[in-house]
N, C-alpha and C positions, 0 to 999 in steps of 0.2 A: 575147748577153753572154758575156764571157770570165772565167774563174777558174782559177787554179792550185789544184787540189784536193788537193795532196799537198805540204805544206811543213812543215819542222821548225824549232823554235826552241830557245833556251837551256833551255826547260822539258821537253825530250825525255829528260831523265835522262842517266845515265852509260853509256858504250859497254860492251858485254859482252866485247869483245876487250881483252886486256892490262889486266885490271882493276887491276893493281898501280899503274898510272899515274893511275887515277881521272880519266880524261878524259871530258868531257861528249860526248854524241853530236852536239851542235850548239851553237854559241855566238852565233847570230844573235838579236838582241833582236826582240820582237814589233813594236815601233814601226818599226824599220828594215825589217822584212819588209813591213809595210803600205805604207810610202812607196815601197819598191822595186817592189812588185807593181803599185801604181797607176801609177808612172811608166813601167812597161813594158806598159801597156795593159790591165791587168786591171780589170774593172768590179766584180767581187766578190772579197773577200779572206777567206781563211780560214787557220788554222794547225792542222795535224793532228799534234800531238805524240803520242809513245808513251804511251798509257794516261793521258793528262793533258789537261785543258782550261785549265790555268793560263795558257798563252800567250794563248788567246782571252780569258780573263777580264782579263788585264792590258791587252790591246788595247782591250776594251770599256770598261774603267775610264778609259782616256785619251780615248776617243771615245764617250761615252755617247749612245745613241740613233742611232749611225751606221747608215744604211741599206745600207751596202755591206759589212758584216762578217757572216760566217756562223760560228757556233760549230761547231768541228770537232774531231775526235779520230781517231787511228789506234789501234784496239782490237786488241790481240793476243789471239787465242783459239787453242784446241786442237781438233782433230777427235778426239773421244773414242775411246779405244781404239787410236789410231795414233801419237800423239805428234807429228803433223804440226801445225806452226804456220800460222796464217792471220792475215793483217792485214785488218781491215775498216775502211774509211774511213767514219766516221759523221759526217753533215753535217746541221746544223739541230737538233742535240740540245740539251737543257737541262742544268743542273747536276744536276737529279734523275735524268735519263736516265744521265748519266755515273756518278753514285753507284750507281745500281741495276744497271748492267751489269757492274760490277767482280766481284761474286761469281759471275757467270755465265761468265766468260772461260774456264773450264775446258771449256766445251761450246759450240762455235760455233753449234750449232743453236738452243740456248736463248737465247744472247746476240742472235743475229740476229732471232729471233722476237719478243723483247721490244722491241728497238729499232724494228722495223718496225711493231709494233702501236701504237707512240707517234708514228708519222709521221716517223721519222728516215730520211733517204735513206742507203742503204748502197751502198758501192762495194767490190768485191773487188780489193785492191791486188796488183800484180805476182804473178799467180796461180801462176807456176811457180818463184818465187824460193826457196821453202822446200821444195817438194815433191821428195821423193827416191824415189818409187815405193813408199811405205809401204802403198799399196793399188793396185788396178787403176786405170789412169789414167781410163778411162771412168767408173768408179765414183766416182772423185774429182770429175770434172766433173758427173756426175749429182746428186751430193749437195750440191755447193757452189753451182753457178750459180743454182739456184732461190732461194737465200737473199738474193740482192742485186738491187738495181735496175739496177746497171751494173757493168761490169768495166773496170779500168784497162788500156787497150791502148796507151797512149803514156806510158811512164815514162822520164824523161830520164836515169836511171841504168842502165836495162836495155837490152840490145842490141836491134837491130832484129829479129833472129830471134825473140827472146822476145816483143817487142811484137806482131809479126805473127802469131805462133801464138796469142797471147791474143785478138787480133781475130778470127782464124779460128774458134776454138772458141766464142767468144761468138755469132757469127752462125750457126754450125752447130748448136750445142746449145740455143740459145734461139729459133732462128727469127727473129733480129734483134729479139726482144721486149725484151731487155736493152739498156741504153744502153752507150756506149763513152766512157770519159773519159780525160783526160790530166792528168798532174801531174809537177812537176819532181822530187819526192822530195828537195828541196834540203836539204842539210846545211850549205851555205855560201851566203852572201848572193848571190854572183854567179850562182848557178844558179836563183834564184827566177824563175818564169815561163818557164823554158826549154821546158817543156811545159805545156799547159793544156787546159781543156775549154770547148767552145762549146755553148751551149744558148739557145733562144729565151726571151725574157722582157723585161720592162721594169722589173723590180724583183727584189730578193733572193728574195722569196716565189715569184714566177713562175719564176725560174731553178730553184729547188729542185723545184717541181712538174714542170718539164720533165725534170729529172734522174730523178724518180721514175717518170715515164712512159717513160723510156728514150729520150727525144727529145734526144740530146746526142751529141757526137762529140769524140774526142781529137785534138790537133794539137801541133806543135812537134818538138823534137829527140828522137832516140834516144840512148841511152847509148853511150859508147865507153870503152876502157881509159884513154885520156888524160883524159877528163872525170871518170871515177871516181877516178883517181889525184890529179887536181887537187883534188877534194873532200876526199879523205883528208888530203892535205898542207895544205889549208886548215884542217881541223879541228886538225891538229897545230900549225900556226902560232897559231891562236886559243887552243889549250891553253896554249902558252908565254906568250902574252899574258895569259892568265888567272892564270898562276903569278906573273907580275910585277905583277899588279894592274891591267892594262889592261882586262880583261874580268871579269865575275863568274865565279868558279871553283867556288863551292859548297863549298870546302875550308876547314877550320880552318888557322891558321898552321902548326901542327905537320904537318898533312897536306900542305900546300903545300911545306914544307921537305923532306919525305920524297919528294914527287913530283919536285922539282927534282933531288934526289940520284939518283934512278932514271933521270931523263931524261939527266943528264950521263953516267952510266955507259953508257947505251944509244946515245950519239952515233955510235959506229962502225957502228950498224945502221940509220941513218936512211933507207937506201934499201929496206929491207924492205917497207914499205907498197907501194911501186910493184911489187915482185916479187909480193907477195900479190895485188895488183890484176890483174896479168897471169894469174895462176893462176886467180883467181876467174872472170875473163871466159872463159878457156879452158874451165873446168868448166861454166859457163853455156851456152856454145855446144854442148858435147857433150850436156848433158842435154836441151836443147831439140831438138837433132837426133834424139835418142832418142825423145822424146815425139812428135815429128812423124812418125817412122817407124811408131810404134805406131798412130797415127791414120790413116795414109794408106789403110789397108784400108777405112775407112768412107767416105771421100770424098777420093780422091787429088787431084783438082783443087783443093779447098779448102785442103788441107794440103801444097801443093807446097813444096819446099825453097827457101830463100832464102840466097844467098851474101852474107854481111856484108862480106867483104873485109877 
């Protein structure tokens, strides 16, 4: 069975960058995500919004009792004492699980322990996206990898070098006991199912059990600067559509008027997101190359360099 295990909807809140514009992180509706994922060959559908299950609840309200929908969430936690952010994909959780994990998000170890004790499948999303060397890299891996059932090794917004390193450390540090997953990390509808997870099973429940056993693999596309830029401009386009009433914006009329004014003033800088994308991807490549070099002493063949081109 196939499932895109990392998808965002309009319920993922507002972006942290350029807060003055009050742009949502994503404008895709749960229903269109569901239809798109199914049309693109996904047997199981989930939505993993930032610290929210509202997208899944909306979807389940429209499809009560649907056997192909899994409740999901992307829980942002902190590694205590470091300030390092970690994103956990929580799959198969309940409303009570969501409510009870919120006070624990300041400590990823407490949050993961609670969710696992309740049978929730946990995936470490894009393991090197936020890591900036706040601790020794091996310590980081030793502490985090045992917390999860699987690691996301194919994220369609992360470069091939990042994804390859995630796969290498998963196999080396866990002895292949942890599973490997894929997810689009889609913030625009066109990217849904660009990457996905394959796991044996004939039902949603069997799929989740395979995930918890580590019997799963990631597949699909790697991320590129072009794909990331497309996603950013897609959100910008949807933001403008929200301001004129074509999408839900979550803003009051006064806030929409202010956002329109700010956007008009910023028109000369419309190419900045693309430049930011190029800089982000260059920084990602440099960091991943650094982490690979640090790990090469442990297993040179496993952590061989990869040229992304």
